[in-house]
N, CA, C and O atoms as CSV, one atom per row, in Angstrom:
chain,resi,resn,atom,element,x,y,z
A,1,UNK,N,N,85.755,75.004,101.462
A,1,UNK,CA,C,86.588,74.692,102.600
A,1,UNK,C,C,86.212,75.598,103.763
A,1,UNK,O,O,86.081,76.811,103.606
A,2,UNK,N,N,86.044,74.999,104.913
A,2,UNK,CA,C,85.713,75.770,106.107
A,2,UNK,C,C,86.891,75.719,107.059
A,2,UNK,O,O,87.396,74.644,107.383
A,3,UNK,N,N,87.319,76.872,107.499
A,3,UNK,CA,C,88.451,76.969,108.426
A,3,UNK,C,C,87.890,77.237,109.818
A,3,UNK,O,O,87.231,78.249,110.052
A,4,UNK,N,N,88.165,76.309,110.743
A,4,UNK,CA,C,87.639,76.455,112.105
A,4,UNK,C,C,88.504,77.354,112.972
A,4,UNK,O,O,87.991,78.156,113.752
A,5,UNK,N,N,89.819,77.217,112.832
A,5,UNK,CA,C,90.747,77.995,113.651
A,5,UNK,C,C,92.011,78.280,112.858
A,5,UNK,O,O,92.387,77.530,111.956
A,6,UNK,N,N,92.646,79.364,113.211
A,6,UNK,CA,C,93.965,79.673,112.663
A,6,UNK,C,C,94.966,78.947,113.555
A,6,UNK,O,O,95.005,79.173,114.765
A,7,UNK,N,N,95.765,78.084,112.964
A,7,UNK,CA,C,96.732,77.329,113.762
A,7,UNK,C,C,97.868,78.251,114.219
A,7,UNK,O,O,98.143,79.264,113.575
A,8,UNK,N,N,98.520,77.902,115.321
A,8,UNK,CA,C,99.664,78.703,115.767
A,8,UNK,C,C,100.757,78.786,114.689
A,8,UNK,O,O,101.424,79.812,114.558
A,9,UNK,N,N,100.936,77.713,113.927
A,9,UNK,CA,C,101.957,77.719,112.871
A,9,UNK,C,C,101.590,78.709,111.771
A,9,UNK,O,O,102.429,79.489,111.322
A,10,UNK,N,N,100.320,78.670,111.337
A,10,UNK,CA,C,99.866,79.604,110.300
A,10,UNK,C,C,99.949,81.039,110.806
A,10,UNK,O,O,100.329,81.942,110.062
A,11,UNK,N,N,99.591,81.249,112.075
A,11,UNK,CA,C,99.655,82.581,112.667
A,11,UNK,C,C,101.093,83.099,112.680
A,11,UNK,O,O,101.335,84.264,112.366
A,12,UNK,N,N,102.040,82.245,113.040
A,12,UNK,CA,C,103.454,82.647,113.044
A,12,UNK,C,C,103.893,83.070,111.647
A,12,UNK,O,O,104.629,84.045,111.494
A,13,UNK,N,N,103.442,82.340,110.630
A,13,UNK,CA,C,103.794,82.677,109.248
A,13,UNK,C,C,103.196,84.033,108.866
A,13,UNK,O,O,103.843,84.842,108.199
A,14,UNK,N,N,101.960,84.270,109.293
A,14,UNK,CA,C,101.286,85.540,108.995
A,14,UNK,C,C,102.033,86.713,109.617
A,14,UNK,O,O,102.292,87.708,108.940
A,15,UNK,N,N,102.384,86.610,110.903
A,15,UNK,CA,C,103.059,87.748,111.538
A,15,UNK,C,C,104.478,87.916,110.994
A,15,UNK,O,O,105.011,89.026,110.981
A,16,UNK,N,N,105.090,86.815,110.546
A,16,UNK,CA,C,106.407,86.932,109.918
A,16,UNK,C,C,106.299,87.672,108.582
A,16,UNK,O,O,107.100,88.557,108.282
A,17,UNK,N,N,105.291,87.292,107.784
A,17,UNK,CA,C,105.105,87.939,106.483
A,17,UNK,C,C,104.738,89.409,106.639
A,17,UNK,O,O,105.127,90.236,105.814
A,18,UNK,N,N,103.989,89.743,107.695
A,18,UNK,CA,C,103.592,91.127,107.945
A,18,UNK,C,C,104.692,91.917,108.648
A,18,UNK,O,O,104.560,93.124,108.854
A,19,UNK,N,N,105.772,91.237,109.015
A,19,UNK,CA,C,106.910,91.860,109.703
A,19,UNK,C,C,106.483,92.518,111.007
A,19,UNK,O,O,106.976,93.588,111.365
A,20,UNK,N,N,105.546,91.857,111.727
A,20,UNK,CA,C,105.139,92.346,113.038
A,20,UNK,C,C,106.177,91.945,114.077
A,20,UNK,O,O,106.793,90.883,113.986
A,21,UNK,N,N,106.354,92.804,115.054
A,21,UNK,CA,C,107.229,92.494,116.169
A,21,UNK,C,C,106.353,92.423,117.417
A,21,UNK,O,O,106.006,93.446,118.007
A,22,UNK,N,N,106.002,91.196,117.809
A,22,UNK,CA,C,105.092,91.005,118.932
A,22,UNK,C,C,105.748,90.131,119.987
A,22,UNK,O,O,106.481,89.196,119.666
A,23,UNK,N,N,105.479,90.446,121.262
A,23,UNK,CA,C,105.971,89.555,122.313
A,23,UNK,C,C,104.976,88.397,122.472
A,23,UNK,O,O,103.927,88.387,121.829
A,24,UNK,N,N,105.302,87.437,123.317
A,24,UNK,CA,C,104.479,86.248,123.479
A,24,UNK,C,C,103.051,86.544,123.892
A,24,UNK,O,O,102.112,85.923,123.393
A,25,UNK,N,N,102.887,87.492,124.804
A,25,UNK,CA,C,101.547,87.848,125.285
A,25,UNK,C,C,100.720,88.499,124.175
A,25,UNK,O,O,99.533,88.206,124.031
A,26,UNK,N,N,101.344,89.377,123.396
A,26,UNK,CA,C,100.643,90.031,122.281
A,26,UNK,C,C,100.240,89.005,121.213
A,26,UNK,O,O,99.139,89.069,120.665
A,27,UNK,N,N,101.141,88.062,120.926
A,27,UNK,CA,C,100.821,87.014,119.944
A,27,UNK,C,C,99.628,86.194,120.397
A,27,UNK,O,O,98.709,85.947,119.615
A,28,UNK,N,N,99.634,85.770,121.658
A,28,UNK,CA,C,98.536,84.948,122.182
A,28,UNK,C,C,97.217,85.705,122.107
A,28,UNK,O,O,96.196,85.141,121.713
A,29,UNK,N,N,97.235,86.977,122.484
A,29,UNK,CA,C,96.019,87.790,122.452
A,29,UNK,C,C,95.509,87.961,121.028
A,29,UNK,O,O,94.317,87.789,120.771
A,30,UNK,N,N,96.401,88.298,120.102
A,30,UNK,CA,C,95.990,88.533,118.720
A,30,UNK,C,C,95.466,87.251,118.071
A,30,UNK,O,O,94.463,87.291,117.360
A,31,UNK,N,N,96.125,86.122,118.304
A,31,UNK,CA,C,95.649,84.856,117.761
A,31,UNK,C,C,94.253,84.533,118.304
A,31,UNK,O,O,93.377,84.101,117.554
A,32,UNK,N,N,94.052,84.741,119.597
A,32,UNK,CA,C,92.735,84.492,120.195
A,32,UNK,C,C,91.668,85.388,119.567
A,32,UNK,O,O,90.582,84.919,119.227
A,33,UNK,N,N,91.977,86.674,119.414
A,33,UNK,CA,C,91.013,87.610,118.840
A,33,UNK,C,C,90.704,87.278,117.373
A,33,UNK,O,O,89.548,87.348,116.955
A,34,UNK,N,N,91.718,86.923,116.602
A,34,UNK,CA,C,91.487,86.550,115.204
A,34,UNK,C,C,90.608,85.305,115.120
A,34,UNK,O,O,89.729,85.223,114.263
A,35,UNK,N,N,90.837,84.350,115.993
A,35,UNK,CA,C,90.006,83.149,115.987
A,35,UNK,C,C,88.571,83.455,116.416
A,35,UNK,O,O,87.641,82.810,115.933
A,36,UNK,N,N,88.371,84.423,117.311
A,36,UNK,CA,C,87.011,84.848,117.662
A,36,UNK,C,C,86.321,85.471,116.447
A,36,UNK,O,O,85.150,85.202,116.182
A,37,UNK,N,N,87.060,86.307,115.714
A,37,UNK,CA,C,86.504,86.928,114.507
A,37,UNK,C,C,86.137,85.860,113.480
A,37,UNK,O,O,85.063,85.906,112.879
A,38,UNK,N,N,87.030,84.907,113.286
A,38,UNK,CA,C,86.788,83.825,112.333
A,38,UNK,C,C,85.553,83.021,112.739
A,38,UNK,O,O,84.735,82.666,111.890
A,39,UNK,N,N,85.418,82.736,114.026
A,39,UNK,CA,C,84.253,82.008,114.520
A,39,UNK,C,C,82.966,82.794,114.258
A,39,UNK,O,O,81.951,82.211,113.876
A,40,UNK,N,N,83.006,84.103,114.460
A,40,UNK,CA,C,81.827,84.937,114.207
A,40,UNK,C,C,81.430,84.897,112.745
A,40,UNK,O,O,80.246,84.791,112.426
A,41,UNK,N,N,82.398,84.980,111.860
A,41,UNK,CA,C,82.119,84.918,110.420
A,41,UNK,C,C,81.523,83.560,110.065
A,41,UNK,O,O,80.556,83.488,109.307
A,42,UNK,N,N,82.092,82.482,110.607
A,42,UNK,CA,C,81.572,81.139,110.318
A,42,UNK,C,C,80.122,81.003,110.806
A,42,UNK,O,O,79.294,80.398,110.126
A,43,UNK,N,N,79.818,81.563,111.977
A,43,UNK,CA,C,78.451,81.495,112.497
A,43,UNK,C,C,77.486,82.244,111.582
A,43,UNK,O,O,76.371,81.779,111.345
A,44,UNK,N,N,77.904,83.391,111.071
A,44,UNK,CA,C,77.053,84.133,110.140
A,44,UNK,C,C,76.847,83.363,108.841
A,44,UNK,O,O,75.747,83.351,108.290
A,45,UNK,N,N,77.906,82.721,108.352
A,45,UNK,CA,C,77.797,81.946,107.118
A,45,UNK,C,C,76.907,80.725,107.288
A,45,UNK,O,O,76.334,80.242,106.310
A,46,UNK,N,N,76.779,80.220,108.499
A,46,UNK,CA,C,75.977,79.029,108.753
A,46,UNK,C,C,74.501,79.317,108.980
A,46,UNK,O,O,73.717,78.385,109.159
A,47,UNK,N,N,74.107,80.573,108.976
A,47,UNK,CA,C,72.691,80.909,109.158
A,47,UNK,C,C,71.942,80.488,107.907
A,47,UNK,O,O,72.261,80.949,106.811
A,48,UNK,N,N,70.944,79.615,108.054
A,48,UNK,CA,C,70.205,79.186,106.863
A,48,UNK,C,C,69.311,80.318,106.346
A,48,UNK,O,O,68.626,80.992,107.116
A,49,UNK,N,N,69.336,80.505,105.043
A,49,UNK,CA,C,68.519,81.529,104.395
A,49,UNK,C,C,67.664,80.869,103.320
A,49,UNK,O,O,68.080,79.906,102.676
A,50,UNK,N,N,66.472,81.401,103.143
A,50,UNK,CA,C,65.623,80.932,102.066
A,50,UNK,C,C,66.236,81.364,100.740
A,50,UNK,O,O,66.915,82.389,100.676
A,51,UNK,N,N,66.004,80.600,99.696
A,51,UNK,CA,C,66.571,80.930,98.387
A,51,UNK,C,C,66.141,82.304,97.893
A,51,UNK,O,O,66.905,82.984,97.208
A,52,UNK,N,N,64.923,82.718,98.235
A,52,UNK,CA,C,64.424,84.003,97.753
A,52,UNK,C,C,64.777,85.173,98.675
A,52,UNK,O,O,64.315,86.292,98.452
A,53,UNK,N,N,65.578,84.928,99.692
A,53,UNK,CA,C,65.968,85.997,100.614
A,53,UNK,C,C,66.810,87.027,99.872
A,53,UNK,O,O,67.803,86.692,99.226
A,54,UNK,N,N,66.396,88.280,99.976
A,54,UNK,CA,C,67.124,89.362,99.322
A,54,UNK,C,C,68.379,89.689,100.119
A,54,UNK,O,O,68.355,89.745,101.349
A,55,UNK,N,N,69.462,89.901,99.409
A,55,UNK,CA,C,70.715,90.271,100.058
A,55,UNK,C,C,70.587,91.667,100.648
A,55,UNK,O,O,70.060,92.561,99.986
A,56,UNK,N,N,71.057,91.882,101.886
A,56,UNK,CA,C,71.029,93.241,102.453
A,56,UNK,C,C,71.829,94.216,101.604
A,56,UNK,O,O,71.559,95.416,101.620
A,57,UNK,N,N,72.814,93.712,100.861
A,57,UNK,CA,C,73.622,94.597,100.023
A,57,UNK,C,C,72.817,95.175,98.866
A,57,UNK,O,O,73.180,96.213,98.314
A,58,UNK,N,N,71.730,94.511,98.497
A,58,UNK,CA,C,70.913,94.990,97.384
A,58,UNK,C,C,70.231,96.316,97.713
A,58,UNK,O,O,69.826,97.049,96.811
A,59,UNK,N,N,70.103,96.622,99.001
A,59,UNK,CA,C,69.433,97.861,99.408
A,59,UNK,C,C,70.380,99.035,99.573
A,59,UNK,O,O,69.936,100.153,99.834
A,60,UNK,N,N,71.668,98.804,99.426
A,60,UNK,CA,C,72.638,99.891,99.567
A,60,UNK,C,C,72.671,100.672,98.259
A,60,UNK,O,O,72.939,100.094,97.206
A,61,UNK,N,N,72.405,101.976,98.309
A,61,UNK,CA,C,72.404,102.746,97.065
A,61,UNK,C,C,73.802,102.843,96.465
A,61,UNK,O,O,74.789,103.014,97.180
A,62,UNK,N,N,73.866,102.732,95.155
A,62,UNK,CA,C,75.136,102.863,94.452
A,62,UNK,C,C,75.435,104.321,94.180
A,62,UNK,O,O,74.529,105.121,93.949
A,63,UNK,N,N,76.684,104.654,94.207
A,63,UNK,CA,C,77.106,106.013,93.887
A,63,UNK,C,C,77.505,106.025,92.423
A,63,UNK,O,O,78.381,105.265,92.010
A,64,UNK,N,N,76.868,106.884,91.635
A,64,UNK,CA,C,77.180,106.960,90.213
A,64,UNK,C,C,76.402,105.932,89.417
A,64,UNK,O,O,75.886,104.957,89.963
A,65,UNK,N,N,76.329,106.167,88.122
A,65,UNK,CA,C,75.580,105.268,87.254
A,65,UNK,C,C,76.344,103.989,86.951
A,65,UNK,O,O,75.771,102.899,86.956
A,66,UNK,N,N,77.619,104.122,86.690
A,66,UNK,CA,C,78.451,102.991,86.300
A,66,UNK,C,C,79.728,103.015,87.131
A,66,UNK,O,O,80.198,104.082,87.527
A,67,UNK,N,N,80.288,101.838,87.393
A,67,UNK,CA,C,81.588,101.844,88.053
A,67,UNK,C,C,82.620,102.505,87.145
A,67,UNK,O,O,82.498,102.469,85.921
A,68,UNK,N,N,83.609,103.092,87.741
A,68,UNK,CA,C,84.631,103.756,86.934
A,68,UNK,C,C,85.389,102.721,86.119
A,68,UNK,O,O,85.485,101.556,86.506
A,69,UNK,N,N,85.916,103.150,85.007
A,69,UNK,CA,C,86.711,102.239,84.192
A,69,UNK,C,C,88.036,101.972,84.902
A,69,UNK,O,O,88.554,102.822,85.626
A,70,UNK,N,N,88.558,100.809,84.686
A,70,UNK,CA,C,89.788,100.403,85.349
A,70,UNK,C,C,90.949,100.605,84.382
A,70,UNK,O,O,91.609,99.653,83.966
A,71,UNK,N,N,91.179,101.862,84.037
A,71,UNK,CA,C,92.235,102.197,83.091
A,71,UNK,C,C,93.460,102.681,83.837
A,71,UNK,O,O,93.361,103.475,84.773
A,72,UNK,N,N,94.613,102.197,83.412
A,72,UNK,CA,C,95.867,102.622,84.008
A,72,UNK,C,C,96.133,104.070,83.645
A,72,UNK,O,O,95.958,104.480,82.498
A,73,UNK,N,N,96.559,104.841,84.641
A,73,UNK,CA,C,96.936,106.230,84.424
A,73,UNK,C,C,98.258,106.467,85.136
A,73,UNK,O,O,98.416,106.162,86.318
A,74,UNK,N,N,99.177,107.006,84.403
A,74,UNK,CA,C,100.490,107.277,84.989
A,74,UNK,C,C,100.361,108.373,86.040
A,74,UNK,O,O,99.639,109.352,85.850
A,75,UNK,N,N,101.071,108.196,87.149
A,75,UNK,CA,C,101.114,109.229,88.179
A,75,UNK,C,C,102.151,110.251,87.745
A,75,UNK,O,O,103.239,109.887,87.299
A,76,UNK,N,N,101.817,111.525,87.876
A,76,UNK,CA,C,102.692,112.578,87.352
A,76,UNK,C,C,104.020,112.684,88.091
A,76,UNK,O,O,105.027,113.057,87.490
A,77,UNK,N,N,104.040,112.368,89.361
A,77,UNK,CA,C,105.248,112.564,90.150
A,77,UNK,C,C,105.586,111.310,90.952
A,77,UNK,O,O,105.467,111.331,92.177
A,78,UNK,N,N,106.006,110.206,90.301
A,78,UNK,CA,C,106.276,108.964,91.029
A,78,UNK,C,C,107.402,109.100,92.060
A,78,UNK,O,O,107.403,108.394,93.068
A,79,UNK,N,N,108.347,109.991,91.818
A,79,UNK,CA,C,109.456,110.155,92.770
A,79,UNK,C,C,108.952,110.647,94.135
A,79,UNK,O,O,109.577,110.371,95.159
A,80,UNK,N,N,107.835,111.367,94.151
A,80,UNK,CA,C,107.265,111.823,95.419
A,80,UNK,C,C,106.783,110.641,96.252
A,80,UNK,O,O,106.944,110.629,97.472
A,81,UNK,N,N,106.190,109.647,95.592
A,81,UNK,CA,C,105.729,108.452,96.304
A,81,UNK,C,C,106.933,107.680,96.829
A,81,UNK,O,O,106.948,107.270,97.989
A,82,UNK,N,N,107.933,107.482,95.993
A,82,UNK,CA,C,109.122,106.739,96.395
A,82,UNK,C,C,109.831,107.444,97.543
A,82,UNK,O,O,110.366,106.790,98.438
A,83,UNK,N,N,109.838,108.761,97.524
A,83,UNK,CA,C,110.491,109.533,98.594
A,83,UNK,C,C,109.803,109.331,99.945
A,83,UNK,O,O,110.435,109.494,100.988
A,84,UNK,N,N,108.513,108.977,99.935
A,84,UNK,CA,C,107.780,108.756,101.184
A,84,UNK,C,C,108.070,107.393,101.800
A,84,UNK,O,O,107.729,107.165,102.961
A,85,UNK,N,N,108.689,106.485,101.058
A,85,UNK,CA,C,108.991,105.153,101.581
A,85,UNK,C,C,110.008,105.257,102.707
A,85,UNK,O,O,110.857,106.149,102.716
A,86,UNK,N,N,109.909,104.338,103.651
A,86,UNK,CA,C,110.836,104.327,104.780
A,86,UNK,C,C,112.271,104.199,104.299
A,86,UNK,O,O,113.168,104.876,104.800
A,87,UNK,N,N,112.482,103.313,103.309
A,87,UNK,CA,C,113.810,103.137,102.728
A,87,UNK,C,C,113.676,103.124,101.213
A,87,UNK,O,O,112.818,102.435,100.660
A,88,UNK,N,N,114.531,103.889,100.550
A,88,UNK,CA,C,114.542,103.868,99.095
A,88,UNK,C,C,115.958,104.120,98.612
A,88,UNK,O,O,116.787,104.718,99.299
A,89,UNK,N,N,116.200,103.637,97.400
A,89,UNK,CA,C,117.542,103.766,96.840
A,89,UNK,C,C,117.439,103.701,95.321
A,89,UNK,O,O,116.758,102.827,94.784
A,90,UNK,N,N,118.102,104.608,94.631
A,90,UNK,CA,C,118.127,104.641,93.171
A,90,UNK,C,C,116.728,104.591,92.561
A,90,UNK,O,O,116.508,103.893,91.572
A,91,UNK,N,N,115.776,105.333,93.151
A,91,UNK,CA,C,114.433,105.393,92.604
A,91,UNK,C,C,113.592,104.158,92.856
A,91,UNK,O,O,112.546,103.990,92.229
A,92,UNK,N,N,114.026,103.283,93.762
A,92,UNK,CA,C,113.299,102.057,94.069
A,92,UNK,C,C,112.997,102.012,95.572
A,92,UNK,O,O,113.775,102.512,96.384
A,93,UNK,N,N,111.857,101.409,95.932
A,93,UNK,CA,C,111.502,101.224,97.331
A,93,UNK,C,C,112.188,99.965,97.822
A,93,UNK,O,O,112.059,98.905,97.209
A,94,UNK,N,N,112.920,100.071,98.928
A,94,UNK,CA,C,113.598,98.918,99.507
A,94,UNK,C,C,112.655,98.209,100.476
A,94,UNK,O,O,111.975,98.846,101.281
A,95,UNK,N,N,112.626,96.889,100.385
A,95,UNK,CA,C,111.779,96.058,101.240
A,95,UNK,C,C,112.702,95.178,102.064
A,95,UNK,O,O,113.612,94.564,101.507
A,96,UNK,N,N,112.494,95.096,103.390
A,96,UNK,CA,C,113.389,94.286,104.220
A,96,UNK,C,C,113.283,92.803,103.884
A,96,UNK,O,O,112.242,92.320,103.438
A,97,UNK,N,N,114.378,92.100,104.106
A,97,UNK,CA,C,114.404,90.648,103.934
A,97,UNK,C,C,113.511,90.011,104.975
A,97,UNK,O,O,113.333,90.585,106.050
A,98,UNK,N,N,112.934,88.833,104.701
A,98,UNK,CA,C,112.149,88.137,105.729
A,98,UNK,C,C,113.024,87.850,106.937
A,98,UNK,O,O,114.232,87.654,106.809
A,99,UNK,N,N,112.409,87.826,108.106
A,99,UNK,CA,C,113.148,87.637,109.359
A,99,UNK,C,C,113.952,86.354,109.362
A,99,UNK,O,O,115.059,86.316,109.898
A,100,UNK,N,N,113.408,85.301,108.769
A,100,UNK,CA,C,114.097,84.014,108.787
A,100,UNK,C,C,115.196,83.949,107.726
A,100,UNK,O,O,116.059,83.073,107.783
A,101,UNK,N,N,115.169,84.863,106.768
A,101,UNK,CA,C,116.149,84.849,105.690
A,101,UNK,C,C,115.794,83.850,104.598
A,101,UNK,O,O,116.515,83.719,103.609
A,102,UNK,N,N,114.662,83.135,104.782
A,102,UNK,CA,C,114.227,82.166,103.789
A,102,UNK,C,C,113.265,82.830,102.817
A,102,UNK,O,O,112.651,83.849,103.133
A,103,UNK,N,N,113.142,82.252,101.648
A,103,UNK,CA,C,112.186,82.725,100.662
A,103,UNK,C,C,110.778,82.376,101.143
A,103,UNK,O,O,110.537,81.240,101.551
A,104,UNK,N,N,109.838,83.336,101.104
A,104,UNK,CA,C,108.497,83.113,101.619
A,104,UNK,C,C,107.593,82.403,100.617
A,104,UNK,O,O,106.484,82.003,100.973
A,105,UNK,N,N,108.027,82.243,99.403
A,105,UNK,CA,C,107.164,81.611,98.398
A,105,UNK,C,C,106.977,80.147,98.647
A,105,UNK,O,O,106.278,79.476,97.888
């Protein structure tokens, strides 16, 4: 699927989900800039490459022999993280309700 532009409706949903507070001028500017970025990415994706073309990422040296294992490790002081949240209560981080009051799912 190729996306040509971010629609104003989709953009409104994005800024609502991100809980951004933008005025009309800021929204118009940000939507325009995001669509410019999207257009640039699409133009790069449309560049024809030969099948044997080496990926530029193949030349980036890796750090370490193997990627680290993805093992869960308990954090020693979780209350310190919770204390840094803007709002917390009873050991839980509070998240504001969506602006519309509707479920975002």
